[in-house]
C-alpha positions as CSV (number, residue, x, y, z in Angstrom):
1,X,-12.6,4.1,12.0
2,X,-9.2,3.7,10.4
3,X,-7.7,1.5,7.7
4,X,-4.4,-0.1,8.5
5,X,-1.9,-2.0,6.4
6,X,-2.3,-5.6,7.7
7,X,1.5,-6.3,7.6
8,X,2.0,-3.6,10.2
9,X,0.1,-5.6,12.8
10,X,1.8,-8.9,12.1
11,X,-0.3,-10.4,9.3
12,X,2.0,-12.4,7.0
13,X,1.0,-10.7,3.7
14,X,4.3,-9.1,2.7
15,X,5.6,-10.0,-0.7
16,X,8.2,-12.5,0.8
17,X,5.6,-14.1,3.0
18,X,6.6,-12.2,6.2
19,X,5.2,-9.1,7.9
20,X,6.3,-5.7,9.1
21,X,5.0,-6.2,12.7
22,X,5.5,-2.9,14.5
23,X,5.1,-2.3,18.2
24,X,4.8,1.4,17.8
25,X,1.9,0.9,15.4
26,X,0.2,-1.6,17.9
27,X,0.6,0.9,20.7
28,X,-0.9,3.7,18.6
29,X,-3.9,1.5,17.6
30,X,-4.6,0.0,21.1
31,X,-7.5,2.4,21.8
32,X,-8.7,2.8,18.2
33,X,-11.1,1.0,15.9
34,X,-9.5,-0.1,12.7
35,X,-9.9,-2.4,9.7
36,X,-6.8,-4.2,8.3
37,X,-6.2,-4.6,4.6
38,X,-3.6,-5.8,2.2
39,X,-4.3,-4.2,-1.2
40,X,-2.0,-6.5,-3.1
41,X,-3.9,-9.6,-1.8
42,X,-7.2,-7.8,-2.5
43,X,-6.0,-7.3,-6.0
44,X,-5.5,-11.0,-6.5
45,X,-1.8,-11.4,-5.9
46,X,-0.5,-14.3,-3.8
47,X,1.6,-14.4,-0.7
48,X,4.5,-14.9,-1.2
49,X,4.9,-13.0,-4.6
50,X,7.6,-11.5,-6.6
51,X,8.6,-7.9,-5.5
52,X,7.0,-5.2,-7.6
53,X,7.8,-1.5,-8.1
54,X,6.2,1.4,-9.9
55,X,8.1,2.2,-13.0
56,X,9.8,5.6,-12.5
57,X,6.6,7.3,-11.2
58,X,4.0,7.3,-8.4
59,X,0.7,5.8,-7.7
60,X,-1.3,8.7,-9.2
61,X,0.5,8.1,-12.5
62,X,-0.5,4.5,-12.4
63,X,-4.2,5.4,-11.7
64,X,-4.4,7.6,-14.7
65,X,-2.6,5.1,-17.0
66,X,0.7,6.9,-17.4
67,X,2.8,4.4,-15.5
68,X,2.8,0.7,-14.7
69,X,3.6,-1.6,-11.7
70,X,6.2,-4.2,-12.8
71,X,7.5,-7.2,-11.0
72,X,11.2,-8.0,-10.7
73,X,10.5,-10.6,-13.4
74,X,9.3,-7.8,-15.7
75,X,5.6,-8.9,-15.4
76,X,3.0,-6.2,-15.6
77,X,1.0,-6.4,-12.4
78,X,-0.6,-2.9,-12.8
79,X,-4.1,-4.4,-13.0
80,X,-3.7,-6.2,-9.7
81,X,-2.5,-3.1,-7.9
82,X,-5.3,-0.9,-9.3
83,X,-7.9,-3.5,-8.4
84,X,-6.5,-3.8,-4.9
85,X,-6.6,0.0,-4.5
86,X,-10.2,0.1,-5.6
87,X,-11.2,-2.8,-3.3
88,X,-9.4,-1.1,-0.4
89,X,-11.3,2.2,-1.2
90,X,-14.6,0.3,-1.2
91,X,-13.8,-1.1,2.3
92,X,-12.8,2.3,3.5
93,X,-16.1,3.8,2.2
94,X,-18.2,1.0,3.8
95,X,-16.7,1.7,7.2
96,X,-16.5,5.5,6.7
97,X,-12.8,5.6,7.3
98,X,-11.2,9.0,7.2
99,X,-7.6,8.0,7.9
100,X,-5.3,5.2,6.7
101,X,-2.1,4.1,8.5
102,X,-0.1,2.5,5.7
103,X,3.3,0.9,5.1
104,X,6.0,3.3,3.9
105,X,7.9,2.2,0.8
106,X,5.2,-0.2,-0.5
107,X,4.1,0.2,-4.2
108,X,0.6,0.0,-2.8
109,X,0.8,1.7,0.6
110,X,3.8,4.1,0.5
111,X,2.7,7.5,1.7
112,X,5.8,9.6,1.1
113,X,8.5,7.3,-0.4
114,X,8.4,4.4,-2.9
115,X,11.0,2.4,-4.7
116,X,11.9,3.9,-8.1
117,X,11.2,0.9,-10.3
118,X,14.9,-0.1,-10.9
119,X,15.0,-2.8,-8.2
120,X,18.2,-1.3,-6.8
121,X,16.8,-0.2,-3.5
122,X,16.6,3.5,-4.5
123,X,13.6,5.4,-3.1
124,X,11.9,8.4,-4.6
125,X,9.2,10.8,-3.3
126,X,5.8,9.5,-4.1
127,X,2.8,7.5,-3.0
128,X,1.8,4.0,-3.8
129,X,-1.3,3.2,-5.8
130,X,-3.6,2.6,-2.8
131,X,-2.3,5.6,-0.9
132,X,-2.8,7.8,-4.0
133,X,-6.4,6.6,-4.5
134,X,-7.1,7.2,-0.8
135,X,-5.6,10.7,-1.0
136,X,-7.7,11.5,-4.0
137,X,-10.8,10.5,-2.1
138,X,-10.1,12.6,1.0
139,X,-8.8,9.9,3.2
140,X,-5.8,11.1,5.1
141,X,-2.8,8.8,4.7
142,X,0.2,8.5,6.9
143,X,2.9,5.9,7.5
144,X,4.3,4.1,10.5
145,X,7.4,6.4,10.1
146,X,5.2,9.4,11.1
147,X,4.1,8.0,14.4
């Protein structure tokens, strides 16, 4: 069983109310069992919502309290992102998921690259909050860019 970012299979849960529907992902998943999640919705954020970025760090730093997730309106949404990551991990454990296919660039799901917190479109190496928590719990994370 695998966890998959819901936006990648066409669920309108992206911050702007859209999705990241990806035919390559759907082809990859066609013979697999998977559960879809949106950590940001699981953390209590609405769709649509204001874009958020991790402030000059990665998800691991958020999880240990050394960084925050901030919206473009300068609202601290760290608690929502951490709650969403924990809820996502609970789901992964219930279904004994060993892998997670997540949306690259997301402050929750980014596996290799995330936005740098300046809202200028600049990306840095790092994981989102959920990806980092999965990684810490021995769930292999990879993105649609790696298919």
